[in-house]
C-alpha positions in Angstrom: -38.9 -41.9 31.5 -36.4 -38.9 31.4 -34.5 -41.1 29.1 -37.2 -41.6 27.1 -38.1 -37.9 26.9 -34.6 -37.1 25.9 -34.7 -39.4 23.0 -37.8 -37.7 21.9 -36.4 -34.2 22.4 -33.0 -35.4 20.3 -34.8 -37.4 17.4 -37.7 -33.9 17.1 -34.3 -31.9 16.9 -32.5 -34.0 14.2 -35.8 -34.0 12.4 -36.0 -30.8 12.4 -32.9 -29.5 11.4 -32.7 -31.8 8.4 -36.0 -30.1 7.0 -34.4 -27.0 7.5 -31.2 -28.0 5.6 -33.8 -29.6 3.1 -35.5 -26.2 2.1 -32.1 -24.1 2.2 -31.3 -23.3 -1.5 -27.5 -23.6 -2.4 -25.0 -22.8 -5.1 -22.0 -22.3 -6.0 -19.8 -20.1 -7.9 -16.5 -20.9 -10.0 -14.4 -17.9 -9.4 -11.7 -19.3 -11.8 -13.9 -19.5 -14.5 -14.9 -16.1 -14.2 -11.5 -14.6 -14.1 -10.7 -16.5 -17.3 -13.9 -16.3 -19.4 -15.5 -12.9 -18.3 -15.3 -9.9 -20.6 -13.3 -7.8 -18.0 -10.4 -10.1 -18.2 -9.4 -9.1 -21.7 -10.5 -5.5 -21.4 -8.2 -5.3 -18.5 -5.3 -7.1 -20.0 -5.2 -4.5 -22.9 -5.7 -1.7 -20.7 -2.7 -2.6 -18.7 -0.4 -3.5 -22.0 -1.4 0.1 -23.0 -0.6 1.7 -19.9 2.6 0.1 -19.6 3.8 0.0 -23.7 5.7 3.0 -23.1 8.0 2.0 -20.6 8.0 -1.6 -22.3 9.3 0.3 -25.4 11.8 1.9 -23.9 13.2 -0.9 -22.2 13.6 -2.8 -25.2 15.2 0.5 -26.5 17.9 0.5 -24.1 18.1 -3.3 -24.5 19.1 -2.8 -28.1 21.6 -0.1 -26.8 23.3 -2.6 -24.5 23.6 -5.1 -27.1 25.4 -2.3 -29.6 27.6 -1.5 -27.2 28.6 -5.2 -26.5 29.4 -6.3 -29.8 31.1 -2.3 -30.4 33.3 -3.3 -26.9 35.7 -5.7 -28.5 38.3 -3.1 -29.1 37.2 -0.3 -27.1 38.5 1.0 -23.7 37.6 0.5 -20.2 35.6 3.9 -20.1 33.3 2.2 -22.8 33.1 -0.8 -20.3 31.7 1.1 -17.4 29.5 3.1 -19.4 28.3 -0.3 -20.7 28.0 -1.4 -16.7 26.3 1.5 -16.2 23.7 1.1 -19.0 23.1 -2.7 -17.9 22.8 -1.4 -14.2 19.8 0.9 -15.5 18.2 -1.6 -17.7 18.0 -4.2 -14.7 16.6 -1.4 -12.2 14.2 0.0 -15.1 12.8 -3.9 -16.1 12.6 -4.6 -11.9 10.7 -1.3 -11.8 8.5 -2.0 -14.6 7.7 -5.9 -13.2 6.6 -4.2 -9.9 4.7 -1.6 -11.5 2.7 -3.9 -13.5 2.2 -6.4 -10.5 0.6 -3.3 -8.3 -1.8 -2.4 -11.1 -2.6 -5.9 -11.7 -3.6 -6.5 -8.1 -5.7 -3.2 -8.0 -7.3 -4.5 -11.1 -8.4 -7.3 -9.8 -9.0 -6.2 -6.4 -12.0 -4.2 -8.2 -12.8 -6.8 -10.4 -13.7 -9.1 -7.3 -15.9 -6.5 -6.1 -17.7 -6.5 -9.0 -17.9 -10.3 -9.1 -19.1 -10.4 -5.5 -21.9 -7.7 -6.3 -23.0 -9.8 -9.1 -22.9 -13.2 -7.4 -25.4 -11.4 -4.6 -27.6 -10.1 -7.6 -27.8 -13.4 -9.3 -28.3 -15.3 -5.6 -31.1 -12.8 -4.9 -32.9 -13.1 -7.7 -32.9 -17.0 -7.8 -33.2 -17.1 -4.3 -30.5 -18.6 -3.0 -29.8 -18.5 0.9 -26.1 -19.5 0.7 -23.7 -19.1 -2.4 -20.2 -20.8 -2.0 -16.8 -20.0 -4.0 -14.4 -22.5 -5.2 -13.4 -25.5 -2.8 -16.7 -27.5 -4.1 -15.9 -31.2 -4.3 -19.0 -31.6 -6.4 -21.7 -29.7 -8.2 -24.3 -30.3 -9.9 -25.1 -27.9 -12.8 -28.3 -26.9 -11.5 -26.6 -25.4 -8.7 -23.9 -23.8 -10.8 -24.2 -19.7 -11.1 -21.1 -19.4 -12.5 -22.6 -19.0 -16.2 -25.2 -16.5 -14.7 -22.5 -14.2 -13.0 -20.2 -14.3 -16.2 -23.4 -13.0 -18.3 -24.6 -10.6 -15.6 -20.8 -9.2 -15.9 -21.0 -9.1 -19.8 -23.6 -6.3 -19.3 -22.6 -2.8 -18.9 -23.0 -1.1 -15.9 -25.5 1.5 -15.0 
């Protein structure tokens, strides 16, 4: 009798959990697609390019100066060689600093954009009644539960 009651209890719990899962509205978001297709991605690229254009131009100028001195050095003395070595070191240092600064800014911009994506996902999810929305790592998801395009559309709207 106790075994029979346990069996009924286990079966009723299993049926209850199946019904609870059946009512759960689940969706997913493809973050890679958002990062590729959202209008903010191009805007950020242009913003960073503008921000670092002067330093990149300075590096180009310095590189041309080094190339000019290399071509002139064939018949010059060791003092010019030391000056050239110093210029090369300066160029390499500035190039490394520029790359580091660009990477830092990209990470800052990506972090801010990720916050906007999270807010947009929350807005779309609440508006459509989703209880669970997953990011990436989805083996399969039908278009019916894919919220990616809706999030991209919301991101394209100006923020209040």
